[in-house]
matplotlib code that plots the C-alpha trace (Angstrom):
import matplotlib.pyplot as plt

x = [0.0, 0.8, 1.7, 3.5, 6.2, 7.9, 11.5, 13.6, 13.6, 12.6, 12.5, 9.3, 8.4, 5.8, 6.5, 4.9, 4.6, 3.4, 0.3, 1.5, -1.1, -3.9, -3.6, -6.0, -8.7, -8.1, -9.5, -8.3, -9.5, -9.5, -8.6, -11.4, -10.2, -7.1, -6.7, -3.4, -2.9, 0.0, 1.1, 1.8, 4.5, 5.8, 6.0, 7.8, 10.1, 10.1, 8.6, 5.9, 5.9, 8.9, 9.8, 8.9, 10.6, 9.4, 6.1, 2.6, 1.4, -2.5, -4.3, -7.6, -9.1, -12.1, -12.6, -14.3, -13.6, -12.2, -11.3, -11.7, -9.7, -11.4, -12.2, -13.7, -17.6, -19.9, -18.5, -18.6, -16.9, -18.3, -18.9, -18.1, -16.3, -14.0, -11.1, -10.3, -6.5, -5.5, -3.8, -3.8, -2.4, -5.4, -3.7, -1.8, -3.3, -4.6, -6.2, -7.8, -9.4, -10.9, -8.2, -7.1, -5.8, -3.2, -1.9, 2.1, 2.5, -0.1, 0.5, -1.5, -2.0, -0.3, 2.4, 3.7, 2.0, 0.9, -1.9, -4.2, -2.0, -2.0, -4.2, -4.8, -4.7, -4.5, -6.7, -7.7, -11.8, -12.6, -11.3, -13.7, -17.2, -19.9, -20.4, -23.6, -23.7, -21.8, -19.4, -15.9, -14.5, -16.8, -16.2, -12.3, -13.0, -14.3, -10.8, -10.0, -13.6, -13.5, -10.4, -12.4, -15.0, -12.6, -11.4, -14.9, -15.5, -12.6, -13.9, -17.0, -19.1, -20.6, -23.5, -25.9, -23.8, -24.6, -22.7, -21.0, -23.0, -19.9, -17.1, -13.8, -11.4, -8.2, -6.7, -8.9, -7.1, -9.1, -8.8, -9.9, -13.0, -13.7, -13.6, -15.9, -18.2, -18.6, -19.3, -21.8, -23.5, -23.4, -25.4, -23.1, -25.1, -22.2, -18.7, -16.2, -12.7, -9.7, -6.6, -4.1, -5.3, -8.3, -9.0, -9.6, -11.8, -13.9, -14.1, -15.0, -18.0, -19.1, -19.7, -21.6, -19.1, -18.1, -14.6, -12.0, -8.5, -5.9, -3.9, -6.1, -7.8, -11.1, -9.8, -8.3, -11.7, -12.9, -11.0, -12.7, -15.8, -15.8, -17.1, -14.8, -11.7, -9.7, -6.4, -5.9, -2.4, -0.2, 1.6, 2.7, 2.1, -1.4, -2.2, -0.9, -2.7, -6.1, -6.4, -6.9, -10.1, -11.9, -14.8, -14.9, -15.9, -14.6, -12.7, -9.6, -8.8, -5.4, -5.7, -3.0, 0.3, 2.8, 6.4, 7.2, 9.6, 7.6, 6.4, 3.9, 3.5, 0.1, -1.0, -2.4, -4.3, -6.1, -7.1, -8.1, -9.9, -11.8, -12.5, -11.0, -10.6, -7.5, -7.7, -6.0, -6.8, -5.0, -6.1, -9.3, -10.5, -13.0, -15.3, -15.6, -19.2, -19.8, -18.0, -20.1, -23.3, -22.3, -21.1, -24.9, -26.2, -24.3, -25.3, -22.3, -20.2, -17.9, -17.4, -16.3, -13.1, -11.7, -10.0, -7.9, -9.4, -6.5, -4.7, -2.1, 1.1, -0.3, -0.2, 3.5, 4.3, 2.3, 4.4, 7.8, 6.3, 4.6, 1.5, 1.6, -1.9, -4.0, -6.9, -5.5, -7.5, -7.7, -6.1, -7.0, -6.0, -9.3, -9.4, -11.5]
y = [0.0, 3.6, 5.4, 8.8, 7.8, 9.6, 7.7, 10.1, 13.4, 16.0, 13.1, 12.6, 10.7, 8.6, 4.8, 1.5, -0.8, -4.2, -4.5, -7.4, -9.7, -8.6, -8.8, -10.2, -7.5, -5.0, -4.0, -3.2, 0.1, 1.6, 5.0, 7.4, 10.7, 11.9, 15.5, 17.1, 19.1, 20.8, 17.9, 15.7, 18.8, 18.3, 14.3, 14.8, 17.3, 14.7, 17.8, 15.7, 12.1, 10.0, 10.3, 6.7, 6.6, 5.2, 6.1, 6.6, 10.0, 11.0, 10.9, 12.6, 10.1, 8.1, 5.0, 1.8, -1.7, -3.7, -6.7, -7.9, -10.2, -13.4, -12.7, -9.1, -8.8, -6.3, -4.7, -5.9, -5.7, -2.4, -0.5, 3.4, 4.4, 7.2, 6.4, 7.4, 7.7, 7.7, 4.6, 5.1, 2.5, 2.5, 1.6, 4.5, 7.2, 9.5, 6.7, 5.0, 8.7, 9.0, 11.1, 9.0, 11.9, 12.3, 8.7, 9.0, 6.7, 7.8, 6.4, 7.1, 6.1, 8.8, 9.5, 6.3, 3.8, 3.9, 6.2, 7.5, 8.7, 5.8, 3.6, 1.1, 1.7, -1.2, -0.1, -1.4, -2.5, -0.9, 2.6, 2.7, 4.4, 4.3, 7.3, 6.3, 8.1, 10.7, 11.9, 10.5, 14.0, 15.5, 12.0, 12.9, 16.4, 14.2, 14.0, 17.7, 18.5, 16.1, 17.9, 20.9, 19.4, 18.2, 21.9, 23.3, 20.4, 21.4, 24.8, 23.8, 24.5, 20.9, 18.9, 21.7, 24.1, 27.4, 28.9, 32.3, 35.2, 36.9, 34.5, 35.3, 32.5, 34.0, 32.5, 31.9, 28.9, 25.9, 25.0, 28.3, 28.3, 24.8, 26.2, 29.2, 27.2, 24.4, 27.6, 28.7, 25.4, 24.8, 27.9, 30.6, 33.8, 35.6, 34.5, 36.4, 35.6, 37.6, 37.1, 39.5, 38.3, 40.3, 37.7, 35.1, 37.2, 37.7, 33.9, 33.8, 36.3, 34.2, 31.1, 33.6, 34.6, 38.1, 39.2, 41.7, 42.3, 41.2, 43.9, 46.6, 49.5, 47.6, 44.9, 47.0, 49.0, 45.2, 45.1, 42.9, 42.2, 38.5, 35.8, 33.4, 33.8, 30.8, 30.9, 28.9, 30.2, 28.9, 32.2, 33.0, 36.6, 36.2, 33.7, 36.1, 38.7, 37.1, 37.9, 41.6, 41.0, 38.4, 39.6, 39.2, 35.7, 34.5, 31.7, 31.5, 28.3, 27.6, 25.8, 26.6, 24.5, 26.9, 26.2, 23.7, 26.3, 29.4, 31.3, 34.2, 36.9, 36.6, 38.6, 36.3, 38.9, 39.4, 36.2, 35.8, 39.3, 38.7, 35.3, 34.4, 30.8, 29.3, 25.8, 24.0, 20.9, 18.4, 16.2, 14.3, 12.1, 9.1, 11.8, 10.7, 10.2, 13.7, 14.9, 12.7, 14.2, 17.8, 17.1, 15.5, 18.5, 20.9, 22.9, 22.5, 25.6, 23.0, 21.2, 24.6, 24.4, 21.9, 24.0, 21.2, 17.6, 16.0, 12.8, 11.0, 12.3, 15.8, 16.0, 15.6, 19.2, 20.1, 18.3, 20.0, 23.7, 25.8, 27.2, 30.8, 31.2, 32.5, 30.8, 27.1, 25.8, 22.0, 20.2, 16.7, 13.5, 12.0, 8.7, 8.0]
z = [0.0, -0.6, 2.8, 3.7, 6.2, 8.6, 8.3, 10.7, 12.2, 9.6, 6.9, 5.1, 2.0, 0.0, 0.3, -0.6, 2.5, 3.3, 5.3, 7.2, 9.3, 11.2, 15.0, 17.0, 18.2, 15.2, 11.8, 8.8, 7.7, 4.2, 5.0, 3.1, 4.5, 7.0, 8.1, 8.8, 12.1, 13.5, 15.9, 12.9, 11.8, 15.2, 15.0, 12.0, 13.8, 17.1, 19.0, 20.0, 21.6, 21.7, 18.1, 17.2, 13.4, 11.1, 11.5, 9.5, 10.5, 10.6, 13.5, 12.2, 10.0, 9.0, 6.5, 5.7, 7.7, 4.8, 7.2, 10.6, 13.1, 13.7, 17.6, 16.8, 17.3, 16.8, 13.9, 10.0, 6.9, 5.1, 8.2, 7.9, 11.1, 12.5, 14.3, 18.2, 17.9, 21.5, 23.0, 27.0, 29.2, 31.3, 34.5, 35.7, 38.0, 35.5, 33.7, 36.7, 37.2, 33.6, 32.5, 29.5, 27.7, 30.4, 30.6, 31.5, 28.9, 26.1, 22.8, 19.6, 15.7, 13.7, 16.6, 18.0, 15.9, 12.1, 11.6, 8.5, 5.8, 3.9, 2.2, 4.8, 8.6, 11.2, 14.4, 17.7, 17.0, 20.5, 19.0, 16.2, 15.9, 13.4, 11.5, 9.2, 6.2, 7.1, 4.7, 5.4, 5.1, 7.5, 9.8, 9.9, 11.8, 14.5, 16.2, 16.2, 17.2, 20.2, 21.4, 21.2, 23.5, 25.9, 26.3, 26.8, 29.0, 31.3, 31.3, 32.5, 29.2, 28.5, 29.3, 30.1, 31.9, 31.4, 28.6, 28.5, 27.0, 25.4, 24.1, 22.6, 20.6, 19.7, 16.6, 13.6, 12.6, 12.0, 15.7, 16.7, 14.3, 15.5, 19.0, 18.1, 16.2, 19.1, 21.5, 19.0, 18.8, 22.6, 23.0, 23.6, 22.4, 21.2, 19.8, 18.5, 16.8, 17.2, 14.7, 12.8, 9.6, 8.0, 5.4, 8.0, 10.3, 6.7, 6.5, 10.3, 9.6, 6.6, 9.4, 11.3, 14.0, 15.1, 14.3, 15.7, 15.1, 17.4, 19.0, 17.9, 19.8, 19.3, 21.2, 23.9, 24.4, 25.0, 28.6, 31.0, 28.7, 28.0, 29.8, 28.2, 26.5, 24.7, 23.0, 20.0, 19.0, 21.3, 22.1, 25.5, 25.5, 23.7, 26.9, 29.4, 27.6, 28.1, 31.9, 31.0, 28.3, 31.0, 32.9, 36.5, 37.1, 33.9, 32.2, 30.1, 28.3, 27.4, 24.4, 22.1, 22.5, 23.7, 23.9, 26.8, 27.9, 27.7, 30.5, 31.3, 34.5, 36.1, 39.3, 41.6, 43.4, 40.4, 39.7, 43.7, 43.6, 40.5, 40.8, 37.7, 36.3, 34.6, 32.8, 30.2, 28.2, 26.1, 23.1, 23.6, 26.0, 24.6, 23.6, 19.5, 19.9, 21.4, 18.5, 15.6, 17.6, 16.7, 13.6, 12.5, 13.7, 12.0, 9.1, 7.1, 8.3, 10.2, 6.8, 5.2, 7.3, 5.1, 2.5, 0.8, -0.3, -2.0, -3.2, -0.7, -3.2, -2.7, 0.6, 0.8, 0.4, 3.7, 5.5, 4.7, 3.8, 5.9, 4.1, 3.2, 2.0, 5.0, 2.8, 3.8, 6.8, 7.3, 4.7, 4.0, 2.4, 0.6, -1.3, -4.3]

ax = plt.figure().add_subplot(projection="3d")
ax.plot(x, y, z, "-o")
ax.set_aspect("equal")
plt.show()
């Protein structure tokens, strides 16, 4: 089969690989759609996980079951499924508390195990979720959306909790727009996206979201105005600035991935006096079904976040060259 393969740090190529035997408890998935995430770039450069080379990247994917191990029940060949990529140990303290995304020995398809940028992928059967007649390119959005929902859950904004009247998401890339659209889907009244790129803000407006320019006087005038602020940039100075944008009693979600050695300065007295909440979020936590439910209800706006649907060979340059076009959002490998 054809696959994109990372053979070493910074080394990516299109390869021809053997499938091998299908292990017990596993399914062979004919990949139909697989999304590119910045984490894949970090995996390529050994900035995420253990740098388990060689590996096939891709942790946002969906496809059709092509074969099943003899011991697998409850699934059939031909079933259309989305993949939960996280492979927690199940035994560490975090796993025992239900925080499998914080597993001390967390593995994942596309990181430590071969993932979705291939014609086929071998996946544990219990990590597959039926998608019905949902288009594969939409179902492949379930993984990033599940990460967003885990973040909203960490902020106390899921499962019927009161939603903020005024929310701000900083960063109008695909994950920031997922965050903003999810807030709207969950019932937030006014959702604004901040970004330095006005064409991205125009796209956010097309999705029914408010827009404001990062670093502008307009944003400065919104000091202490937002009940909820989320960072989707991974820039430490942006995270630090969220505090001043929060209304009293507000919540700040650190969702973007800052550099591990980055630091911010926050006044503890201000958090105390204004009763602010600072929360973090990492990955997804067995909530692919929740994400699929939202995608089923979506009116097509989330699907608009896919800007490129390409054959496997055409995906390779996106691993080695940073896109310069701000119109580039979610890039997917889509099979015929």
